[in-house]
N, C-alpha and C positions, 0 to 999 in steps of 0.2 A: 559400869562398862557393859555395853550391849553384847550379848552372846549371839553367835551365828549358828543357825541350825544347819545341820548337814544331813545327808541321806535322802531317801526317797520321800517326797512330801505326800505320796499316795499311801504310805504305810501307816497303820495304826500302831499304837503301843503294843509291843509283844511280837512285832514282825509280820502281822497279818495285813494284807492289802484290802483297801476299800472295794466295794462292788464296782465303782466306776473304773478303778484301776485294773480289775480283773477282766474287763471287757476287751475283746480284741478290737483293732482299728475298724474292721468290717462291721462289728456290732455297734460301735459308736456311730458310724455313718448311718446305719439303719435307724438307730434311735433318733439321730438328728433329723433324718428325713421324715420320721413319723411325728415327732414332737415339735419340729420347726425350730430346734435349737442347734447351736454349735456353729454352723457356717454363717458368716455375716449376710444378712438380707434373706436368709432362708424363710423366716416367718412371713415376709412380704410376698414371697413367691407362692405361698400356699393359697392366697386369696385370688379369686378369678378376676382378671382385669375387666373393667366395664367396657361395653361396646363390643365390636367385632374384632378389634385389634387390626384394623385395616392398615396395610402397608403398601405404599405405591413407590415403585422404583423407576427403572428406565422406561421412558416413553419415546418410542422411535418416531421419526418424522412422518412415517406412513400413517401412524395413528392420528396425528394432527391433520394430515391430508384427508383421511376418511371423514373426520369431523367437519372439515371445511366443505367437502363435497356434499355431505348430508345437509349442512346449513344452507348451502347454495341451492340445493334441490328444494328445500322448504321455502326459501325466499321466492324462487321462480314459480313454484306451485301456488303460493299465496297471491302473487301478482296475476297469475293466469286465471284466477277465479272471476275477475271482473270483466275482461273483454268478451266479445262474442265467441261462443264455444263452437257451434256448428250452425250452418245454414241449410235447413231441410225444406225442400220445396218452396224456397223463397221466404221461409220463416226463420228469423234469427233466434237462436237459442242461447241463453246465458245461464251460468251457474249461480249468478247473484241477482235473482229476481225479487228477493225479499230478505228480511233479517234472518229468518230461520235457514234459508238456503245458504246465506253467507256463513253462518255459524257452522253448519254441517260441512260445507266445502273447505273451510279453513282448519278443521280439526287436525287432519294429518299433516298439512304443511307447517302449522305452527308448532306442533310437537317435534317434528323433524328439525325445524329451525332452532328450537331451544336445546335439544339434545346435541345437535351438531355443533352449536356454539360452545357448549360445555366441553365437548370432546376436543375441539380445536384448541382450547386453552389448557389441555392436559390435566383436567380435573376429572377424577374417577374415570380414567380412560376406557377401561374394559366395559363399563356400563354403556358408554356410547358406541363402542365397537360392536357389542352384542346387539344393540338396537339396530345399528346400521346393517349388520349382517342379516338379521332376520327380515328387516324392511326391504333390503335388496332382493332377497329370495322371493318375497311376496310381490315385489314390483315387476318381476319378469313376466308373470302371467298377466298382470294388469296392463303392461305395456303392449303385449300382443293383442289384447282385447281392444285397447284404444286405437291401435293401428287398423284393426279391422273396421271399427265403427267409423273412422274418418276416411279410409281409403278404399275398403273393399265391401262395405255393406250394401252398395248399390248393385253388386253383381247378383245377389239374391235378395231382392227387396222384401221387407217384412215389417211387422209391427214391432216397434222398439220404444222403450222409455228412455229418452235422452234429456238430461237436465230437468227432470220432473215433468216432461211433456210427452204425451202419447202421440207418436208420429209414425208415418210410413216412409221407410228409407228408399224412396224412388230416386231422388236426386239429393246428394249430400255434398256440401262444400265446406271445407275446413276453415276455421277462423283463428285469430291470434290466440284465443284462450285454449283451443285444442292443441296448437303448436307448443305453447308454453307448458301445458300439462304433459305432453310427450317428452319434452326436454327435461322436465322435473323427474319423470319416471326413469329416464335414461341416466340422469345423474345419481338417482337413488341406487340403481343397479350397480353403477360404477363405484359408488361409495361402499356398497356391500362387498364387492370384490376386494377393494383395498382393505376393508376392515377385516376380512378373513385372513388376508396375508399378514396384517399387523397384529392380530390378536395374540398369536403365540409368542411374539417378540416383546410384548408389553408385560412388564412386571407389575403385578397387583395381586395381593393375596390377603386372606383374613384368617380368623381362627377356626373356620369351618362349622360355625353354629347351625348353619342351614342344612348340613348333611343328613341328619335324621329325617328331614321333611322332603328331601329331593325325590324319593320314589313316589310319594303321594302326589307331589306336584306334577311329575311326569305322567302318572296315570290320569289325573284330572285334566291335564293338557291334551292327552289323546282323546278322552271322551268329549271335551269341548271342541277339539278339531274335527272329530267325526260328526258331531252334531252340526257344526257349521257347514261342512260339506253337504250334508243331507238337506239343510235349509237352502243352500245355494242351488240345489237341483231344481227348485221351483221359484217362480218370480216372487219378490218381496212385496210387490204391488201389482195387482192384476185387474183385468176388466171383469166386472160382474155379469152374470147371465141375466137376460131379460125375460120377463114373463109376458107373453102375448095372449090375449083372450079373443077367441073367434066370436064375433058378435052374433053370428047365426046359430051356432051350436052351443056356445058358452064353454067350449073346450079350451083349457089353458095349456099353452105350449111353451116349452122352455127353448128360447133362442140363444144358442151359444155364439158369443162374439169372440173373434180371434184376439188374443191378448199378446203381451210381450213375450219374447222367447227368454227362457231361463239361461243360466250360465253355461250349462252343458248341452244346450239345444242349438247353439249357433254353429255354423259350418266353418271349415277351414282353419285359418289362423286363430279365430276366436275360440274354437273348440280346444285347440292345443293350449291356448292361454288359460282356459278354464281348468283343464287337467293339471297344468303346472301350478296354478294357484291352489288347487285342492291338495296336491302333494306337498307344496311348500307349507301350507297351514299345519298339516300333521307333523312334518319333519321339524319345523321350527318349534312347535310346542314341546316335542320330546327333547330335542337337543338343548333348548334354552334351560330346561330344569337341571341339566347336568353341568352347566357352565360354572366356573369358579372365577372370582369369589362370588359372594352373595349378590352383589350389585350387578354382575354380569348376567346372572339368571334373571334378575329383575328387568334388565334392559331387553333381553330377548322376549320375555313374556309380555312386556309392555308393548313391544312392536306388534305382536300377534293380537293383543287386546285392542289396540287402536285400529288395526285393519278391520277386525270383525265389527267393532263398534261403529266404524265409518260406514260399513255396508248396511248395518241395521238402521242407522239414522238416515241413510240415503233412501231406504225403502219407506220409512215413515214420511220423509220429505216429499217423495213422489206421490204418496197417497193423499197428503194434505194439499199439495200443489194443484193436482188435476182432479176435476170432478168426475172424470171417466174412470178413475182408478180407485181401488179399495185395498186397504192394508190386509195382507193375508197372514195365515198362521205361520208359514215359514219366515215372513218378515218379522213377526213378533219374536219368533225363536232366535233370529239373528241378533236382534237387539238385546235379548236376555243373555245370549251367549257372549256377546260383546262385553256386557257388564260383568259377567262371570269371569271372562278371560282377563279383564283389567283387574278384577278382584284377586286373581291368582298372583299377579305381579305385586299388588299391594300386600298380600299375605307373605310372599317371599321377602319383601322388604322389612316388614315389621315383626315377623315371627321370631320369638325368642324361646329357647328350650327352658324347661324348668330346672332350677338349680337344686341339686340334691345335696343335703347336708350330711357329710360322712359321720357315722356313729362309731365311736371307738369301742372295740370289743375287748375281752379279757386278754386276747393274744397280742394286743397292741400296747400293753403297758410297757413303760420304760424299763429297760433291764436294770437300771439303778435302783428302782423301787421294788423290784420283784422280791428280793429277800425280805423287805419290810412287810410286803403283803402276805408272805407266807408266815 
């Protein structure tokens, strides 16, 4: 016949309690948290989950609208590359005069089309909203500059580089390509406004693994933005000076030829556009590094990088397209800064902090084993 044991199972013979029984409930919970025992699934929670732990929640209709507007802006901008851009003194200018020209002109529209389409389908929405917000801020200054070139540049004629050609803006007639480009910039600004409204209402968060790197990203973004503004203060492609030798005396004289005006040398609306563009570059670089989650910071930095890279490649295209122009040091700096700004977005996307393995000290021994160790 089986006997039934009665009494406290935690007692030892003679009435003494075991070390596990002497522990208070608070001590047991502390030991369970340190050792990963006790509560079901506690051991699984000690391991760091792979990836960023990205969580996407409610996506408002305004976020999809911002993505659709950005995608439409990219589509219109891509179509506007091929028709006539401007007619200057009876000379038709186009942005698609060669394969290199087409690739450079299509960079920004194709990226906007891809990011806008991704956002319109509610995939990683804050990534696209951050891109649209930064691109919209940068498009305000570019829109004012385009309006000046097409409508007001004849009021103060001067030497300009338009679509890779060195021209004098005495008479300028707008073409379908210019009109489509202005519409694309307007849609980008509108998409940026809608994106700013929708960003706070969009639920998307991660584990915050990028947080230790954010101050460094902001500092690097400020340096890159300041360098970009300095490079934009001078033409990316300029006319070289000519050396003329006097046949009678043999004296060599440097003849300075008037070159294109830089971004901040244009009058009126174009000057305002240049100032807004410079301010937007610095502001977008700083704000983008602080956006959450990680992919939002990537989107903002990518918009800045694409804009700077577009400016650098445009200067290289102008120098290769016209025999009268030479690539300048500021143009080289723009291209390098564009690559660096795009690299910041790539760094923010791929950077992972080092995982530190905790080392158990003597004070972290389990209370149950403490009497045995002594």
